[in-house]
MITIVEX-27392 format. One line per field, with one value per residue (C-alpha): residue in one letter; x, y, z; residue number from 1. Coordinates in nm, 4 decimals, always signed. Layout:
rest <- [a_...]
X <- [X_...]
Y <- [Y_...]
Z <- [Z_...]
nr <- [NUM_...]
This chain:
rest <- [m_e_n_r_f_i_s_e_n_y_f_d_l_l_v_n_n_s_y_l_y_t_l_d_p_n_t_v_v_t_t_i_n_n_s_y_s_i_y_q_l_p_y_e_d_i_n_k_c_d_f_q_g_i_t_y_s_n_v_p_r_c_y_t_l_e_s_t_f_a_l_e_v_t_g_v_k_r_v_q_s_n_p_n_l_a_l_m_g_t_g_v_l_i_g_i_i_d_t_g_i_n_y_l_h_s_a_f_l_y_n_d_n_t_s_r_i_t_s_i_w_d_q_t_v_n_i_d_p_p_e_i_g_q_e_f_p_y_g_t_i_y_t_k_e_d_i_n_k_a_l_e_q_p_y_p_l_e_v_v_p_t_d_d_q_i_g_h_g_t_a_i_a_g_i_a_g_g_s_t_d_r_a_n_d_f_s_g_i_a_p_l_a_e_f_v_v_v_k_l_k_q_a_k_r_i_t_k_d_f_l_s_i_p_n_e_t_i_c_y_q_e_t_d_v_m_m_g_v_k_y_v_e_s_v_s_e_q_l_n_r_p_l_a_l_c_l_a_m_g_s_n_q_g_s_h_d_g_l_g_a_l_s_s_y_l_n_d_l_s_e_l_p_r_t_c_v_t_i_s_a_g_n_e_g_n_s_r_r_h_f_s_r_y_v_r_s_g_e_e_y_t_d_v_e_l_n_v_g_e_k_d_k_k_f_f_l_e_i_w_t_e_p_i_l_r_i_s_l_d_i_i_t_p_s_g_e_r_i_e_n_l_t_p_g_f_s_q_t_t_i_h_t_f_v_f_g_p_t_k_l_c_v_k_n_v_p_t_v_p_r_t_g_d_q_l_i_w_l_r_f_d_d_a_q_s_g_l_w_r_l_r_i_h_n_i_d_r_v_n_a_q_f_n_a_w_l_p_s_g_d_i_v_s_n_d_t_y_f_i_e_s_d_s_y_i_t_i_t_s_p_g_n_a_i_a_p_i_t_i_g_s_f_d_t_n_t_g_g_i_s_i_f_s_s_k_g_y_s_r_a_n_e_i_k_p_d_l_v_a_p_g_t_e_l_t_a_p_t_s_t_n_g_y_v_d_v_s_g_t_g_a_a_a_a_v_n_t_g_i_v_a_l_l_f_e_w_a_i_t_r_g_f_y_t_g_i_t_g_v_e_i_k_t_f_l_i_r_g_a_d_r_d_i_s_l_d_y_p_n_r_i_w_g_y_g_k_v_d_l_y_g_v_f_e_k_v_i_i]
X <- [+0.0283_+0.0602_-0.1990_+0.0074_-0.2945_-0.3286_+0.0280_+0.2335_+0.5421_+0.4425_+0.4041_+0.1111_+0.1993_+0.0092_+0.1367_+0.0075_-0.0499_+0.1675_+0.4637_+0.3946_+0.6865_+0.9243_+0.8321_+1.0068_+0.8359_+0.7588_+0.5724_+0.2124_-0.0146_-0.3828_-0.5645_-0.7977_-0.9045_-0.7604_-0.5264_-0.4008_-0.2928_-0.1612_+0.1544_+0.3463_+0.7111_+0.8686_+0.8764_+1.2276_+1.3418_+1.2095_+1.3959_+1.1273_+1.3444_+1.4854_+1.2139_+1.4700_+1.3155_+0.9667_+0.8300_+0.6079_+0.3224_+0.3544_+0.2872_-0.0843_-0.2318_-0.4036_-0.7573_-0.9211_-1.2934_-1.4773_-1.7747_-1.7961_-2.0411_-3.2754_-3.4288_-3.6420_-3.3535_-3.2440_-3.5798_-3.6235_-3.9522_-4.1132_-4.0189_-4.1299_-4.4629_-4.5368_-4.7564_-4.6111_-4.2597_-4.2653_-3.9080_-3.7715_-3.4722_-3.6485_-3.4302_-3.1066_-2.7936_-2.6175_-2.2505_-2.0829_-1.7065_-1.6328_-1.6076_-1.8803_-2.2499_-2.4698_-2.6893_-2.9118_-3.0322_-3.3927_-3.2648_-3.1450_-3.4430_-3.7694_-4.0958_-4.0824_-3.7442_-3.5456_-3.2363_-3.2055_-2.8368_-2.7562_-2.4060_-2.1214_-1.7534_-1.5839_-1.2111_-1.1339_-1.2823_-1.0380_-1.1579_-1.0540_-0.7137_-0.7306_-0.7502_-0.5035_-0.6516_-0.9356_-1.0831_-1.1099_-0.8322_-0.8916_-1.1812_-1.5232_-1.8272_-2.1734_-2.4713_-2.8229_-2.9240_-2.6528_-2.7679_-3.1354_-3.0522_-2.8569_-3.1489_-3.3695_-3.1352_-3.1299_-2.7607_-2.7171_-2.3527_-2.2581_-2.3834_-2.2669_-1.9902_-1.9563_-2.0265_-1.9297_-1.7615_-1.6637_-2.0101_-1.9061_-2.0190_-2.3509_-2.4155_-2.3231_-2.5424_-2.8318_-2.8214_-2.8127_-3.0860_-3.1996_-3.5553_-3.8184_-3.8597_-4.1433_-4.1135_-3.7629_-3.8379_-3.5806_-3.5612_-3.2743_-3.2908_-3.3644_-3.5471_-3.6291_-3.2845_-3.0701_-2.7070_-2.3814_-2.1249_-1.7493_-1.6030_-1.2458_-0.9631_-0.7463_-0.4156_-0.1355_+0.0963_+0.3882_+0.2101_+0.1564_+0.5185_+0.6423_+0.4357_+0.5175_+0.1528_+0.0932_-0.0171_-0.3323_-0.4652_-0.7759_-0.7037_-0.7440_-0.5122_-0.5757_-0.5250_-0.8116_-1.0392_-0.9760_-1.0508_-1.3703_-1.4682_-1.4042_-1.6319_-1.9319_-1.8963_-1.9021_-2.2155_-2.3892_-2.3109_-2.4261_-2.7584_-2.7958_-2.8779_-2.7568_-2.4946_-2.4837_-2.1425_-2.0444_-1.6868_-1.6856_-1.3121_-1.0106_-0.6367_-0.4009_-0.1393_-0.0759_-0.0754_-0.4395_-0.4916_-0.7139_-0.4492_-0.3920_-0.4734_-0.8057_-0.9039_-0.8378_-1.0462_-1.3389_-1.3123_-1.3491_-1.6499_-1.8281_-1.8217_-1.9996_-2.3770_-2.5659_-2.2805_-2.2418_-1.9739_-2.0124_-1.7048_-1.6747_-1.4755_-1.2929_-1.3036_-0.9820_-1.1349_-1.0282_-0.7533_-0.4584_-0.2827_-0.2232_+0.0360_+0.0498_+0.2709_+0.3243_+0.6953_+0.8300_+1.1564_+1.2854_+1.2338_+1.5255_+1.3339_+1.0039_+0.9751_+0.7177_+0.6542_+0.5226_+0.4071_+0.4448_+0.2302_+0.3528_+0.1434_+0.2597_+0.5808_+0.5309_+0.3977_+0.4856_+0.4701_+0.4586_+0.5756_+0.4610_+0.5909_+0.5020_+0.7333_+0.9196_+1.0022_+1.3055_+1.3440_+1.5963_+1.5470_+1.6948_+1.5503_+1.5600_+1.4466_+1.2647_+1.5971_+1.7687_+1.9714_+2.0012_+2.0430_+2.1337_+2.1059_+1.9507_+1.9366_+1.8309_+1.9812_+1.7960_+1.5616_+1.7884_+1.7066_+1.8898_+1.8541_+1.9155_+1.9487_+1.9983_+2.2094_+1.9394_+1.6473_+1.5563_+1.4077_+1.4976_+1.4074_+1.4065_+1.3900_+1.3050_+1.3254_+1.1044_+1.2296_+0.9486_+0.6156_+0.4604_+0.1908_+0.2639_+0.6408_+0.5917_+0.8639_+0.7741_+0.9760_+0.8560_+0.9533_+0.9137_+0.9342_+1.0048_+1.0232_+0.9487_+1.0536_+0.7556_+0.7582_+0.8129_+0.9949_+1.0944_+1.1326_+1.3075_+1.2147_+1.4739_+1.3651_+1.6733_+1.6081_+1.4313_+1.1108_+0.7492_+0.5610_+0.3544_+0.4270_+0.1936_+0.2545_+0.0139_+0.0150_-0.1802_-0.5602_-0.7987_-0.6604_-0.3130_-0.1968_-0.3656_-0.4988_-0.1813_+0.0261_-0.0379_+0.1087_+0.1294_+0.0297_-0.2075_-0.4283_-0.7815_-0.8163_-0.6971_-0.7912_-1.0141_-0.8872_-0.8051_-0.9919_-1.2247_-1.0150_-1.1055_-1.2735_-1.5714_-1.7223_-1.9432_-1.7447_-1.9623_-1.8928_-2.1077_-2.3377_-2.5218_-2.8998_-2.9476_-2.7549_-2.7574_-2.3837_-2.0977_-1.9821_-1.6620_-1.4855_-1.5814_-1.2774_-1.2435_-1.1345_-1.0349_-0.8036_-0.4334_-0.5019_-0.7711_-1.0559_-1.3858_-1.4209_-1.6344_-1.9059_-2.1917_-2.2661_-2.5249_-2.6413_-2.3607_-2.4109_-2.5865_-2.7685_-2.9534_-2.8022_-2.8270_-2.5564_-2.3680_-2.5679_-2.9140_-2.9965_-2.9540_-2.6933_-2.6189_-2.3381_-2.1458_-1.8904_-1.8584_-1.8895_-2.2456_-2.3090_-2.1787_-2.4233_-2.7111_-2.6060_-2.5644_-2.9252_-3.0345_-2.8397_-3.0276_-3.3585_-3.2483_-3.1432_-3.4889_-3.6478_-3.4016_-3.3472_-3.6044_-3.8851_-3.7194_-3.6947_-3.3195_-3.1736_-2.8251_-2.7578_-2.3977_-2.2567_-2.1288_-2.4796_-2.6260_-2.3725_-2.4750_-2.8431_-2.7612_-2.5451_-2.8201_-3.0823_-2.8741_-2.9968_-2.7781_-2.7505_-2.7976_-2.5366_-2.2591_-2.0731_-2.0761_-1.8897_-1.6810_-1.4186_-1.6448_-1.9912_-1.8988_-2.2118_-2.4436_-2.6627_-2.7894_-3.1645_-3.3430_-3.6683_-3.4707_-3.3523_-3.7084_-3.8273_-3.5426_-3.4048_-3.6412_-4.0031]
Y <- [-1.8292_-1.4533_-1.2510_-0.9899_-0.7670_-0.6941_-0.7537_-0.4512_-0.6367_-0.6113_-0.2986_-0.2971_-0.1847_-0.1281_-0.2478_-0.1830_-0.5273_-0.4281_-0.4344_-0.7661_-0.9158_-0.6960_-0.8661_-1.1668_-1.4818_-1.5944_-1.2745_-1.3328_-1.1003_-1.0207_-0.8977_-0.5996_-0.5593_-0.5859_-0.2937_-0.3173_-0.5669_-0.5609_-0.7183_-0.6907_-0.6506_-0.6839_-0.3328_-0.3892_-0.4103_-0.0622_+0.2591_+0.5181_+0.8010_+0.6212_+0.4056_+0.1364_-0.0854_+0.0645_+0.3767_+0.6611_+0.5025_+0.1805_+0.3540_+0.3639_+0.7045_+0.7656_+0.9048_+1.1195_+1.1627_+1.4546_+1.5199_+1.6545_+1.6093_+1.9592_+1.7801_+2.0474_+2.2428_+1.9285_+1.8737_+1.5375_+1.6139_+1.7341_+1.4063_+1.1900_+1.3719_+1.3316_+1.0170_+0.9394_+0.9314_+0.8749_+0.7448_+0.5977_+0.3903_+0.0555_-0.2175_-0.0181_-0.0820_+0.2051_+0.1244_+0.2722_+0.2333_+0.4124_+0.3716_+0.1079_+0.1322_+0.1106_-0.1678_-0.1444_+0.2071_+0.2327_+0.4268_+0.0949_-0.1228_-0.2063_-0.1681_-0.5384_-0.4813_-0.6659_-0.5106_-0.3032_-0.3995_-0.6815_-0.7423_-0.5882_-0.6598_-0.5572_-0.5395_-0.4988_-0.8283_-1.1130_-1.4411_-1.7196_-1.7418_-1.6625_-1.9395_-1.9499_-1.7740_-1.6200_-1.3236_-1.1060_-1.2443_-1.0450_-0.9231_-1.0891_-1.0800_-1.0680_-1.1517_-1.0160_-1.3460_-1.3027_-0.9480_-1.0446_-1.3299_-1.0854_-0.8419_-1.1146_-1.1548_-0.9509_-0.8674_-0.8417_-0.7287_-1.0614_-1.2323_-0.9803_-0.7816_-0.4969_-0.1357_+0.2202_+0.3859_+0.6931_+0.7416_+0.8828_+0.5851_+0.5671_+0.9345_+0.9059_+0.5971_+0.7631_+1.0821_+0.8804_+0.6335_+0.6254_+0.5113_+0.7785_+0.8719_+1.1247_+1.1560_+1.2954_+1.4760_+1.2655_+1.0831_+0.9803_+1.0632_+0.7038_+0.5452_+0.2169_+0.1428_-0.1262_-0.1077_-0.2897_-0.1696_-0.1962_-0.1027_-0.0018_-0.0913_+0.2037_+0.2509_+0.0426_+0.2075_+0.1359_+0.3064_+0.6141_+0.5983_+0.5768_+0.8815_+1.0705_+1.0729_+1.0860_+0.7426_+0.8759_+1.0189_+0.8503_+0.7634_+0.4745_+0.3076_+0.3186_-0.0589_-0.1209_+0.1293_-0.0398_-0.3805_-0.2281_-0.1073_-0.4573_-0.6000_-0.3725_-0.4270_-0.8047_-0.7886_-0.5712_-0.8308_-1.1221_-0.9545_-0.8160_-0.4691_-0.1226_+0.0263_+0.3872_+0.4055_+0.6838_+0.7730_+1.0460_+1.0672_+1.2137_+1.2731_+1.5544_+1.3002_+1.2705_+1.4881_+1.6058_+1.5137_+1.2060_+0.9507_+0.7567_+0.3884_+0.4412_+0.7197_+0.4932_+0.2146_+0.4513_+0.5862_+0.2329_+0.1587_+0.4793_+0.3823_+0.0513_+0.0050_+0.0123_+0.1599_+0.5233_+0.6635_+0.9820_+1.1308_+1.4183_+1.7134_+1.7699_+2.0175_+2.1983_+2.5194_+2.7345_+2.5176_+2.7095_+2.3832_+2.4500_+2.6753_+2.7445_+2.9679_+3.0223_+3.0971_+3.2912_+3.2581_+3.5848_+3.4756_+3.3031_+3.1772_+3.1826_+3.1777_+2.9478_+3.0439_+2.7680_+2.8198_+2.5048_+2.4803_+2.3649_+2.0456_+1.9317_+1.7395_+1.4858_+1.5581_+1.5496_+1.7990_+1.7346_+1.9685_+1.8853_+2.0477_+2.0363_+1.8164_+2.1166_+2.2626_+2.1418_+2.2870_+2.2933_+2.4047_+2.6255_+2.5567_+2.8149_+2.7006_+2.9176_+2.9602_+3.0833_+2.7757_+2.7304_+2.4425_+2.5948_+2.4722_+2.1397_+1.9748_+1.6143_+1.3780_+1.1117_+0.9361_+1.0521_+1.1040_+1.3441_+1.3509_+1.6672_+1.7483_+2.0909_+2.2432_+2.4686_+2.2321_+1.8615_+1.8478_+1.5590_+1.6355_+1.3820_+1.5180_+1.2657_+1.3503_+1.1610_+1.3002_+1.1584_+1.0211_+0.7518_+0.8640_+1.2388_+1.2866_+1.5370_+1.5928_+1.5313_+1.6479_+1.4837_+1.6377_+1.4389_+1.6242_+1.4508_+1.6518_+1.9614_+2.2914_+2.5246_+2.8664_+3.0062_+2.7867_+2.9190_+2.6992_+2.8820_+2.7197_+2.7778_+2.7667_+2.5831_+2.6172_+2.9560_+2.8339_+2.9481_+2.6837_+2.6147_+2.4237_+2.3267_+2.2213_+2.0489_+1.9777_+1.6745_+1.6810_+1.6405_+1.6009_+1.4860_+1.8403_+2.1067_+2.4379_+2.5985_+2.4543_+2.6366_+2.8272_+3.2028_+3.2808_+2.9915_+2.9233_+2.7955_+2.6631_+2.3185_+2.1847_+1.8934_+1.5901_+1.2521_+1.0580_+1.3508_+1.4556_+1.1332_+1.2335_+0.9977_+0.9833_+1.2607_+1.4919_+1.6905_+2.0182_+2.1636_+2.4626_+2.6039_+2.5784_+2.8579_+3.1174_+2.9653_+3.0294_+2.7860_+2.6256_+2.7952_+2.4598_+2.3211_+2.2423_+2.4287_+2.3185_+2.2654_+1.9638_+2.0212_+1.8808_+2.1512_+1.8978_+2.0430_+1.9561_+1.9693_+1.8496_+1.9720_+2.0954_+1.9621_+2.0596_+1.9874_+2.2117_+2.0931_+1.7947_+1.5660_+1.2180_+0.9029_+0.8402_+0.5426_+0.5832_+0.5483_+0.9189_+1.1945_+1.4663_+1.7551_+1.6791_+1.9119_+1.8543_+1.7592_+1.3985_+1.4781_+1.6504_+1.3428_+1.1300_+1.3512_+1.3028_+0.9272_+0.9067_+1.1045_+0.8642_+0.5760_+0.7411_+0.7828_+0.4173_+0.3186_+0.5123_+0.3858_+0.0236_-0.0941_+0.0593_-0.0323_+0.3045_+0.2823_-0.0448_+0.0039_+0.3453_+0.4117_+0.6297_+0.8759_+0.9097_+0.9620_+1.2425_+1.3960_+1.3893_+1.5624_+1.8252_+1.9076_+1.9278_+2.1360_+2.4630_+2.7490_+3.1118_+3.3360_+3.5777_+3.3169_+3.1529_+2.7722_+2.5538_+2.7271_+2.6327_+2.6718_+2.5497_+2.3145_+2.2932_+2.4121_+2.2825_+1.9280_+1.9250_+1.5934_+1.7585_+1.9553_+1.6264_+1.5142_+1.8612_+1.9428_+1.6076_+1.3143_+1.4290]
Z <- [+1.3947_+1.4477_+1.2570_+1.0762_+1.0140_+1.3855_+1.5056_+1.6106_+1.4892_+1.1222_+0.9132_+0.6670_+0.3147_-0.0093_-0.3439_-0.6926_-0.8441_-1.1403_-0.9003_-0.7264_-0.9187_-0.7170_-0.3877_-0.2410_-0.3799_-0.0228_+0.0638_+0.1776_-0.0202_+0.0427_-0.2672_-0.2307_-0.5933_-0.9428_-0.8796_-0.5204_-0.2567_+0.1004_+0.2360_+0.5623_+0.6595_+1.0055_+1.1505_+1.2801_+0.9165_+0.8334_+0.9053_+0.9665_+0.8325_+0.5295_+0.3708_+0.2684_+0.0042_+0.0168_-0.1491_-0.0310_-0.2283_-0.0258_+0.3060_+0.3971_+0.4672_+0.8000_+0.7933_+1.0604_+1.1307_+0.9706_+1.1971_+1.5508_+1.8202_+0.8623_+0.5824_+0.4004_+0.2455_+0.0596_-0.1111_+0.0645_+0.2403_-0.0826_-0.2509_+0.0420_+0.0754_-0.2961_-0.3262_-0.6680_-0.5235_-0.1430_-0.1519_+0.1739_+0.0607_+0.0257_-0.1241_-0.0909_+0.1170_+0.2905_+0.3465_+0.6544_+0.7024_+1.0257_+1.4043_+1.4210_+1.5025_+1.8103_+1.6749_+1.9850_+1.9000_+1.7812_+1.4778_+1.3349_+1.4263_+1.2545_+1.4450_+1.5378_+1.7088_+1.4413_+1.2931_+0.9772_+0.9649_+0.7223_+0.8605_+1.0592_+1.0039_+1.3275_+1.2532_+1.6250_+1.7483_+1.6892_+1.8377_+1.6013_+1.4288_+1.0560_+0.8013_+0.5134_+0.2118_+0.4115_+0.2222_+0.5337_+0.7532_+1.0706_+1.2802_+1.3122_+1.0844_+1.2420_+1.0205_+1.0453_+1.2032_+1.4687_+1.5439_+1.5684_+1.8072_+2.0207_+2.0263_+2.1761_+2.4735_+2.7959_+2.7384_+2.3605_+2.3723_+2.5280_+2.2110_+1.9494_+2.1228_+1.8763_+1.9667_+1.8810_+2.1765_+1.9745_+1.8248_+1.4874_+1.2790_+1.4639_+1.3915_+1.0228_+0.9751_+1.1560_+0.9496_+0.6278_+0.7119_+1.0745_+1.1519_+1.2102_+1.5785_+1.5997_+1.9773_+1.9337_+1.6051_+1.4224_+1.0919_+0.8727_+0.5037_+0.3938_+0.6902_+0.5146_+0.3709_+0.5321_+0.6398_+0.5903_+0.8429_+0.8892_+1.2262_+1.1481_+1.3785_+1.4680_+1.2906_+1.4330_+1.6817_+1.4495_+1.1588_+1.3729_+1.4854_+1.1263_+1.0285_+1.3504_+1.4604_+1.8391_+1.9594_+2.1285_+1.8002_+1.6597_+1.2971_+1.0552_+0.8051_+0.4332_+0.4168_+0.6603_+0.4867_+0.1503_+0.2993_+0.4389_+0.0924_-0.0392_+0.2307_+0.1726_-0.2017_-0.1501_+0.0687_-0.1902_-0.4562_-0.2373_-0.1597_-0.5140_-0.3870_-0.4861_-0.2561_-0.1341_+0.0328_+0.2728_+0.3716_+0.6354_+0.6956_+0.5233_+0.5197_+0.4225_+0.3181_-0.0513_-0.3585_-0.3403_-0.7058_-0.6649_-0.7627_-0.4391_-0.3876_-0.2084_-0.4481_-0.7460_-0.5897_-0.5302_-0.8851_-1.0192_-0.7967_-0.8944_-1.2597_-1.1904_-1.2092_-0.8771_-0.6710_-0.5651_-0.3346_-0.1303_+0.0399_+0.2864_+0.1523_+0.4803_+0.7670_+0.6743_+0.5356_+0.8302_+0.9806_+0.8246_+0.7368_+0.3676_+0.2043_-0.1691_-0.3773_-0.7477_-0.7839_-1.0799_-1.2653_-1.1231_-0.7622_-0.5945_-0.2928_-0.1014_+0.2779_+0.4368_+0.8000_+1.0239_+1.3811_+1.5939_+1.9074_+2.2474_+2.2347_+1.8924_+1.9471_+1.6673_+1.3204_+0.9522_+0.6679_+0.2935_+0.0167_-0.3371_-0.6549_-1.0222_-1.2352_-1.3792_-1.0372_-0.8413_-0.4943_-0.2125_+0.1471_+0.4125_+0.7567_+1.0369_+1.3827_+1.6406_+1.8248_+1.5087_+1.4087_+1.0340_+0.7943_+0.4613_+0.1041_+0.1939_-0.1488_-0.1023_-0.3548_-0.5489_-0.3037_-0.0206_+0.3461_+0.5758_+0.9555_+1.1550_+1.5237_+1.6759_+1.9523_+2.0973_+2.1238_+2.1234_+1.7718_+1.5451_+1.1845_+0.9013_+0.5468_+0.2760_-0.0932_-0.3375_-0.6706_-0.8853_-0.7728_-0.9982_-1.2465_-1.2201_-1.1885_-0.9048_-0.6469_-0.2825_+0.0163_+0.3357_+0.6703_+0.9895_+1.3234_+1.6559_+1.9816_+1.7766_+1.9286_+1.9600_+1.8005_+1.4528_+1.1995_+0.8589_+0.5525_+0.2707_-0.0602_-0.3354_-0.7001_-0.8296_-1.2025_-1.1836_-1.3506_-1.3255_-1.1254_-0.8152_-0.4963_-0.2108_+0.1479_+0.3864_+0.7585_+0.8888_+0.9088_+1.2007_+1.5514_+1.4454_+1.5216_+1.7340_+1.6073_+1.7452_+1.4600_+1.1339_+0.8405_+0.8981_+0.5370_+0.4836_+0.1819_+0.2474_-0.1091_-0.2281_+0.1171_+0.0103_+0.2007_+0.0480_-0.0889_-0.1587_-0.4578_-0.6413_-0.9667_-0.9995_-0.6464_-0.5075_-0.2803_-0.0403_+0.1374_+0.4144_+0.4438_+0.7446_+0.7118_+0.9672_+0.7669_+0.4194_+0.4017_+0.3651_+0.6914_+0.8037_+0.8418_+0.4994_+0.2843_-0.0432_-0.3891_-0.6452_-0.6363_-0.7043_-1.0530_-1.0928_-1.0930_-0.9704_-0.6031_-0.3984_-0.6335_-0.4154_-0.0649_+0.1807_+0.5303_+0.7763_+1.0786_+1.3953_+1.2472_+1.4889_+1.5016_+1.7160_+1.9748_+2.1124_+2.4364_+2.2754_+2.2718_+2.0139_+1.9694_+1.7326_+1.4868_+1.2543_+0.9815_+0.6177_+0.7359_+0.8474_+0.5134_+0.3302_+0.5302_+0.4122_+0.0517_+0.1028_+0.2168_-0.0892_-0.3109_-0.1449_-0.2369_-0.5981_-0.6063_-0.4819_-0.7687_-1.0299_-0.9270_-0.6706_-0.8769_-1.2053_-1.3820_-1.4563_-1.3303_-1.4761_-1.3243_-1.2133_-0.9387_-1.1970_-1.3415_-0.9941_-0.9485_-1.2808_-1.1806_-0.8515_-1.0222_-1.2732_-0.9998_-0.7569_-0.6100_-0.7359_-0.6286_-0.9324_-0.7940_-0.8109_-1.0966_-1.1088_-1.0665_-0.8020_-0.5466_-0.2434_-0.3498_-0.6332_-0.8488_-0.5704_-0.2872_-0.3219_-0.3948_-0.4477_-0.5528_-0.8103_-0.9611_-1.0267_-1.1269_-1.3674_-1.4812_-1.4435_-1.4615]
nr <- [1_2_3_4_5_6_7_8_9_10_11_12_13_14_15_16_17_18_19_20_21_22_23_24_25_26_27_28_29_30_31_32_33_34_35_36_37_38_39_40_41_42_43_44_45_46_47_48_49_50_51_52_53_54_55_56_57_58_59_60_61_62_63_64_65_66_67_68_69_70_71_72_73_74_75_76_77_78_79_80_81_82_83_84_85_86_87_88_89_90_91_92_93_94_95_96_97_98_99_100_101_102_103_104_105_106_107_108_109_110_111_112_113_114_115_116_117_118_119_120_121_122_123_124_125_126_127_128_129_130_131_132_133_134_135_136_137_138_139_140_141_142_143_144_145_146_147_148_149_150_151_152_153_154_155_156_157_158_159_160_161_162_163_164_165_166_167_168_169_170_171_172_173_174_175_176_177_178_179_180_181_182_183_184_185_186_187_188_189_190_191_192_193_194_195_196_197_198_199_200_201_202_203_204_205_206_207_208_209_210_211_212_213_214_215_216_217_218_219_220_221_222_223_224_225_226_227_228_229_230_231_232_233_234_235_236_237_238_239_240_241_242_243_244_245_246_247_248_249_250_251_252_253_254_255_256_257_258_259_260_261_262_263_264_265_266_267_268_269_270_271_272_273_274_275_276_277_278_279_280_281_282_283_284_285_286_287_288_289_290_291_292_293_294_295_296_297_298_299_300_301_302_303_304_305_306_307_308_309_310_311_312_313_314_315_316_317_318_319_320_321_322_323_324_325_326_327_328_329_330_331_332_333_334_335_336_337_338_339_340_341_342_343_344_345_346_347_348_349_350_351_352_353_354_355_356_357_358_359_360_361_362_363_364_365_366_367_368_369_370_371_372_373_374_375_376_377_378_379_380_381_382_383_384_385_386_387_388_389_390_391_392_393_394_395_396_397_398_399_400_401_402_403_404_405_406_407_408_409_410_411_412_413_414_415_416_417_418_419_420_421_422_423_424_425_426_427_428_429_430_431_432_433_434_435_436_437_438_439_440_441_442_443_444_445_446_447_448_449_450_451_452_453_454_455_456_457_458_459_460_461_462_463_464_465_466_467_468_469_470_471_472_473_474_475_476_477_478_479_480_481_482_483_484_485_486_487_488_489_490_491_492_493_494_495_496_497_498_499_500_501_502_503_504_505_506_507_508_509_510_511_512_513_514_515_516_517_518_519_520_521_522_523_524_525_526_527_528_529_530_531_532_533_534_535_536_537_538_539_540_541_542_543_544_545_546_547_548_549_550_551_552_553_554_555_556_557_558_559]
């Protein structure tokens, strides 16, 4: 039986459980949680320009990594050197959903050479066919016992064949909770916590094709990330331990208002006792991939100028409006060809080719998005002509309202594709706009200033994001080749905060001071204890509520 989760013949789709009744009764559905499920359709049945029977909300977003290849400024050393505190993460699980982990690295071993990893779900290793009704119907789960047996062997990877060739997950896990290595002047924030790890499989080729993402791009499907969240949550429940979950990836897909499927899932988790979610804010602060304009009733149109680089032949662009604003488009290519008064009808798709250039452009209109009523216009470029494109946005009803446009995040497009008049605000990536989790930006410990790449808030719904900032520039982290490397990005900053959350969980739960604490309450403690510059107003769109400071939590809130 073909496993549809890994087959390139089947397209993975998300469905809100309230709409399960709309599916064919014979559809095989895998439940994620009380709100969402996954189902598959043959890819040959889906027109990638006209969604045909599916909605924008069904299509999984693709997430890119948010770190690229320092403790005192966070107040951690002061807490760990205090004999009445001395928090190290004992009794806490750190959840890593990423590119995997190098389980052989000393950063993830105890002194007796046994593993600090409780389990690994490797979504990429498929040995046995799935059983009907299996909770995690693809990949392979390796237990702590499996890992320890492998560590006793001369060739461990022959026994437990999971690794991290990219190295991102290994770095994130190490920053959050790697074992102390004095010889290399390294320690994670919570060096006695344990780990539960999900190695994500890369997004299917057909998913990338549907979204016009180059096949060589490293990115991960929302469906797989949500299944990963389900897995780490289940392990936390089985072991009866608090969970400090780190997500160090993000996407520019979606409305940037915290209402997507993964965002909703993480909101729910954050409100539960003993679970806290930390999310990277994104590295889009200086990428020039966001355009925003408040249009006024007297303005007939606004021009959006988009430079397309030579390398970027495939990509997508999303334009989101407020419910009151209806827009139409004129499109002018770099060679001067024009498509005028493009007014997509109700849920209509139009396909355009051009005389002077190979570009194929699909324009999809989503007149109302569930929950908000916003309009979305989705543009899909194939064989894009390089140079300056102009999108002329017409204010049909001459109202006062705002619209936003986003290009893809991460490496989906190069730095040569950007908006000429870009806006560095409202650049928090999904799921970082989710309200309840802790969204972390990055600052540079050398200068004390914000990292130039750190995404800025607020969310499109004007929710305060980022919540806090943490060190995220040139942090030492373990590698997939058993050494150490400097890592930068809001993903690294999120790992720092995840380790700090683990220390707070040790104080609250392992030591019994507040056993019912929720992720939202952890966030409140961190906000109240944050280090703030007296010359700035808080909260603000760059720093959130300030720099994370664990010692400040105990000094101002707890003691």
